[in-house]
C-alpha positions in Angstrom: -6.0 13.0 -37.6 -4.3 18.0 -48.3 -3.8 17.0 -51.5 -5.5 14.1 -53.2 -2.5 12.6 -54.9 -1.9 8.8 -54.8 0.1 7.6 -51.7 3.2 5.5 -51.7 3.7 2.9 -49.0 6.9 1.9 -47.1 7.0 -0.6 -44.2 10.0 -1.5 -42.2 9.9 -4.4 -39.8 12.6 -5.0 -37.2 13.0 -8.4 -35.3 13.5 -7.5 -31.7 13.4 -10.7 -29.6 16.8 -11.5 -28.0 18.5 -8.5 -29.4 15.7 -6.0 -28.5 18.0 -4.1 -26.1 20.6 -3.3 -28.8 20.5 -0.1 -30.8 19.9 -0.5 -34.6 17.9 -3.7 -34.7 18.2 -5.1 -38.3 15.3 -4.5 -40.7 13.5 -7.5 -42.0 11.3 -5.8 -44.6 11.4 -2.4 -46.3 8.5 -1.0 -48.3 7.8 2.8 -48.3 4.8 5.1 -48.0 6.6 8.4 -48.4 4.2 10.7 -50.1 4.6 12.7 -46.8 5.2 12.3 -43.1 3.4 9.4 -41.4 1.7 11.1 -38.5 -0.6 8.4 -37.0 -0.7 4.6 -36.7 -3.0 2.0 -35.1 -3.7 -1.7 -35.2 -7.2 -3.1 -36.0 -8.6 -5.1 -33.0 -6.7 -8.4 -32.5 -5.6 -8.7 -36.1 -2.3 -8.1 -37.8 -3.9 -5.2 -39.8 -2.3 -1.8 -39.5 -3.8 1.6 -40.5 -1.6 4.7 -40.9 -2.3 8.3 -41.7 -0.1 11.0 -43.1 0.5 14.8 -43.4 -1.5 14.9 -46.6 -4.7 13.6 -45.0 -4.3 10.1 -46.5 -5.2 6.9 -44.6 -4.1 3.5 -45.8 -4.5 -0.1 -44.4 -2.5 -3.2 -45.0 -1.9 -6.6 -43.3 1.4 -7.5 -41.7 2.4 -11.2 -41.9 2.4 -13.2 -38.8 6.1 -14.1 -39.1 9.1 -12.0 -39.9 10.5 -12.6 -43.3 7.3 -13.5 -45.0 6.4 -11.5 -48.1 4.5 -8.4 -47.4 1.1 -8.1 -49.1 0.0 -5.0 -50.9 -2.2 -2.4 -49.2 -5.8 -3.3 -49.1 -7.8 -0.2 -48.4 -7.7 3.6 -48.7 -9.8 5.9 -46.5 -10.7 9.1 -48.3 -12.2 12.3 -47.0 -9.8 14.3 -44.8 -8.3 17.4 -46.4 -5.5 18.1 -44.0 -3.0 16.3 -41.7 -4.1 13.2 -39.8 -3.2 13.8 -36.2 -4.5 10.6 -34.5 -6.0 7.2 -35.3 -7.6 4.6 -33.1 -9.8 1.5 -33.6 -12.4 0.1 -31.1 -11.3 -3.1 -29.4 -13.8 -5.2 -31.4 -12.2 -4.0 -34.6 -15.4 -2.4 -35.9 -14.8 1.3 -35.9 -11.9 3.4 -37.0 -11.7 7.0 -35.6 -9.5 9.7 -37.1 -8.8 13.3 -36.2 -7.3 16.0 -38.4 -6.2 19.5 -38.9 -9.3 19.9 -41.1 -11.3 20.4 -37.8 -13.2 17.1 -38.2 -13.5 13.8 -36.4 -14.4 10.9 -38.7 -15.8 7.5 -37.9 -15.3 4.6 -40.4 -17.2 1.3 -40.2 -14.5 -1.3 -41.0 -17.1 -3.9 -41.7 -18.8 -1.8 -44.4 -18.1 -2.6 -48.0 -16.0 -0.2 -50.0 -17.8 2.2 -52.2 -15.3 2.5 -55.0 -11.9 1.4 -56.3 -8.6 3.2 -56.4 -4.9 2.7 -56.4 -1.9 3.0 -54.1 1.6 3.6 -55.7 4.1 1.1 -54.4 7.7 2.0 -55.1 9.7 -0.9 -56.4 13.1 0.3 -55.1 14.7 2.2 -52.3 15.1 5.6 -54.0 12.3 8.1 -54.0 12.5 8.8 -57.7 12.3 5.2 -58.8 9.1 4.4 -60.7 6.6 2.3 -58.8 3.6 0.1 -59.5 0.0 1.2 -59.1 -1.7 -1.4 -56.9 -5.5 -1.6 -56.8 -7.2 -1.0 -53.5 -10.7 -0.6 -52.2 -11.7 3.0 -51.3 -13.9 3.9 -48.4 -15.5 7.1 -47.2 -16.4 8.0 -43.6 -19.7 6.9 -42.2 -19.9 9.9 -39.9 -18.1 13.3 -39.9 -18.2 15.1 -36.6 -17.8 18.9 -37.1 -18.2 20.4 -33.6 -14.6 21.5 -33.4 -13.7 24.9 -34.9 -9.9 24.5 -34.8 -7.3 21.9 -35.5 -8.1 18.6 -33.7 -4.8 17.4 -32.4 -5.6 14.3 -30.3 -8.1 11.7 -29.3 -8.5 9.0 -26.6 -10.9 6.1 -26.6 -12.5 4.2 -23.7 -11.6 0.5 -23.5 -15.2 -0.5 -24.4 -15.1 1.8 -27.4 -18.3 3.7 -26.3 -16.7 7.0 -25.4 -14.3 9.2 -27.3 -12.4 12.3 -26.0 -11.0 14.8 -28.5 -9.2 18.1 -28.1 -8.5 21.1 -30.3 -6.4 24.2 -30.7 -9.0 26.4 -29.2 -8.8 24.6 -25.9 -12.1 22.8 -26.4 -12.4 19.2 -25.1 -15.4 17.1 -26.3 -16.6 13.8 -24.9 -18.5 11.8 -27.6 -20.8 8.8 -27.5 -19.9 6.2 -30.1 -20.8 5.0 -32.6 -23.6 7.5 -33.0 -21.3 10.5 -32.6 -23.5 12.3 -30.1 -21.8 15.0 -28.0 -22.1 14.3 -24.3 -19.9 17.0 -22.6 -17.7 19.9 -23.4 -14.9 21.4 -21.3 -13.3 24.7 -22.2 -9.6 25.3 -21.3 -6.9 27.7 -22.6 -4.2 26.9 -25.1 -3.5 24.5 -27.8 -4.5 21.0 -26.7 -1.5 19.0 -27.9 -2.7 15.9 -26.0 -5.9 14.6 -24.3 -6.3 11.3 -22.4 -9.5 9.6 -21.1 -9.1 7.6 -17.9 -10.1 3.9 -18.5 -13.1 4.3 -16.2 -14.1 7.4 -18.1 -14.5 9.4 -14.9 -11.7 11.8 -15.6 -9.9 13.4 -18.5 -6.4 14.8 -18.8 -5.6 17.8 -20.9 -2.2 19.0 -21.9 -2.4 22.6 -23.2 0.5 24.7 -24.6 0.6 28.4 -24.5 0.8 30.0 -28.0 3.4 32.7 -28.6 2.5 36.1 -27.0 -0.5 34.5 -25.2 -1.4 35.9 -21.8 -2.0 32.4 -20.3 0.5 29.7 -19.4 0.9 26.0 -20.2 -1.3 23.7 -18.2 -1.6 20.0 -17.3 -5.1 19.4 -15.9 -7.2 16.5 -14.8 -10.9 17.1 -15.0 -13.8 15.5 -13.3 -16.1 14.5 -16.2 -19.2 14.3 -14.0 -19.0 17.9 -12.9 -16.7 19.4 -15.6 -14.5 20.9 -12.8 -10.8 20.8 -12.3 -9.8 17.8 -10.2 -6.0 17.9 -10.2 -3.3 20.3 -11.5 -0.3 18.2 -12.6 1.5 21.5 -13.6 2.3 22.1 -9.9 4.7 19.2 -10.0 5.8 19.1 -13.7 7.1 22.6 -14.4 8.8 24.1 -17.4 12.6 24.0 -17.1 13.5 25.7 -13.8 10.4 28.0 -13.7 7.0 27.7 -12.1 5.0 27.4 -15.3 3.6 23.9 -16.2 5.6 21.9 -18.6 4.2 21.7 -22.1 3.5 18.0 -22.8 3.7 16.8 -26.4 1.9 13.5 -25.6 0.1 11.8 -22.7 -1.8 8.5 -21.9 -3.2 6.5 -19.0 -2.0 3.0 -18.2 -4.6 0.3 -18.9 -5.5 0.1 -15.1 -5.8 3.9 -14.9 -3.3 4.2 -12.0 -0.4 5.8 -14.0 -0.1 8.6 -16.4 2.7 9.0 -18.9 3.6 12.4 -20.2 6.2 13.4 -22.9 8.5 16.4 -22.6 8.4 18.1 -26.0 11.1 19.9 -27.9 10.4 23.3 -26.4 10.7 22.1 -22.8 13.9 20.2 -22.7 17.1 20.9 -20.8 20.4 19.6 -21.9 19.0 18.4 -25.2 17.3 15.4 -23.8 13.5 15.1 -23.6 12.1 13.2 -20.7 9.2 10.8 -20.0 7.4 11.4 -16.7 5.3 8.7 -15.0 2.8 10.1 -12.6 0.4 8.7 -10.0 -3.1 9.4 -11.5 -4.8 9.8 -8.1 -2.4 12.1 -6.4 -0.3 13.6 -9.2 2.9 12.4 -7.4 5.8 11.9 -9.8 6.8 8.2 -9.9 9.6 8.1 -12.5 11.6 10.7 -14.5 13.2 9.1 -17.5 15.8 10.8 -19.8 14.4 9.5 -23.1 15.2 11.1 -26.4 17.6 13.6 -27.9 15.7 16.6 -29.1 12.5 15.8 -27.3 9.8 13.2 -27.0 7.0 13.1 -29.6 4.7 10.1 -28.9 3.8 7.6 -26.1 1.9 4.4 -25.7 1.4 1.9 -22.9 1.7 -1.8 -23.6 -1.6 -3.7 -23.3 -0.5 -5.3 -20.0 0.6 -2.0 -18.6 4.1 -3.2 -17.7 5.9 -1.1 -20.3 5.6 2.3 -21.9 6.9 3.1 -25.4 8.3 6.5 -26.3 9.3 7.9 -29.7 11.4 10.9 -30.4 13.2 13.3 -32.7 16.3 11.1 -32.5 14.4 8.6 -34.8 14.3 5.9 -32.1 11.6 4.0 -30.3 12.4 3.0 -26.7 10.6 0.7 -24.3 10.7 1.5 -20.5 9.8 -0.6 -17.5 6.9 1.2 -15.7 7.8 -0.2 -12.3 11.4 1.2 -12.1 11.8 3.4 -15.2 14.6 1.3 -16.6 15.3 0.7 -20.3 13.8 -2.5 -21.8 14.6 -2.0 -25.5 15.8 0.5 -28.1 14.2 -0.1 -31.5 15.4 1.2 -34.8 18.5 3.2 -35.6 19.3 6.9 -35.2 19.6 8.5 -38.6 21.6 11.7 -38.0 20.0 14.0 -35.5 16.6 15.3 -34.4 15.6 16.9 -37.7 16.1 13.8 -39.8 13.0 11.6 -40.0 11.8 11.8 -36.3 9.0 9.5 -35.2 5.5 10.9 -35.0 3.4 8.0 -33.6 3.6 4.6 -31.9 1.0 1.9 -31.2 1.0 -1.6 -29.7 -0.9 -4.5 -31.1 -3.7 -5.9 -28.9 -1.5 -8.9 -27.8 1.6 -6.8 -27.2 3.5 -8.8 -29.7 4.0 -5.9 -32.2 4.8 -2.2 -32.1 4.2 0.1 -35.0 5.8 3.5 -35.5 5.4 6.2 -38.2 8.1 8.8 -39.1 8.5 12.0 -41.1 10.5 10.1 -43.9 7.3 8.3 -44.8 8.1 5.1 -43.1 5.9 2.8 -40.9 8.1 0.7 -38.7 6.8 -2.5 -37.3 8.7 -4.2 -34.5 8.0 -7.9 -33.5 8.3 -7.8 -29.7 7.3 -11.4 -28.9 4.5 -12.4 -26.6 
């Protein structure tokens, strides 16, 4: 999951049906939220509502039309309270609770059925250039219902159980916390070493994956560990298989997630781990740690991952400003979404999320864009 200036919103939607496997799918809509990098995105339950967070700690929601080409409504709600970069967002399957994590050391819970407490504005730019004057649009403003403060460092990632009752979060001190929702009660804590760039909760909530990166000059290595949540003990060391470059140290993963059936884990090779300039996506058997697929994915490194709701595909996003879909069974390319915009340091994608029916994919980038791709059902 900053400053309190008014956000600006930009949404780009690409139709991807028959031409989904072609690079540079044409944009249908373009509206921008470029106050700063968009760092997190999520859909709300089974609806067309999207919520995005950015580097300034802003969170904004708006509704995407059901059909490409329809006019895009203005944002509908602003969520105020975080004071630093939003690192992750998720919503419970019933659409009731929004969960956010942030560099401000907090985890926040928002009741999406609660009425707004005040009114505010969002600045919508009227043209394509950043300096063009925009229009102030009225929105409802909501504050968090619960603020969880058990983390003492940056909270980089979260993972929610399918029933929305358990939440896993990890911070830069190596602390993993399992929470009960919606009351926010701490159930278990596991201490590891390193910056936890990614954590993932198995769908049955029996195990947790932690991806820790060694800080500069640290006396401990990267790690990729699966923990038994009943005992708090290490169950499997994925770092024995996925190593850093040609050495014996574990690869530093930038993102990780379990497939919906819990049988497969996807891990993203970050910028500091790549060979030949191409970041890879690894698919691993969750029970044995055996590597199933090794996919050359993105120039400059992989930043974000998400499984489709049916588990057949995994989406990856990278520094090459592209989103790619891969077939889980054989690791082959299914689609390339978006268009590369000039190298790994120009507007790379921070976050991806599927809608509940798998018909849409949202992605946020460092240019301040949220991209929404209609995938078809």
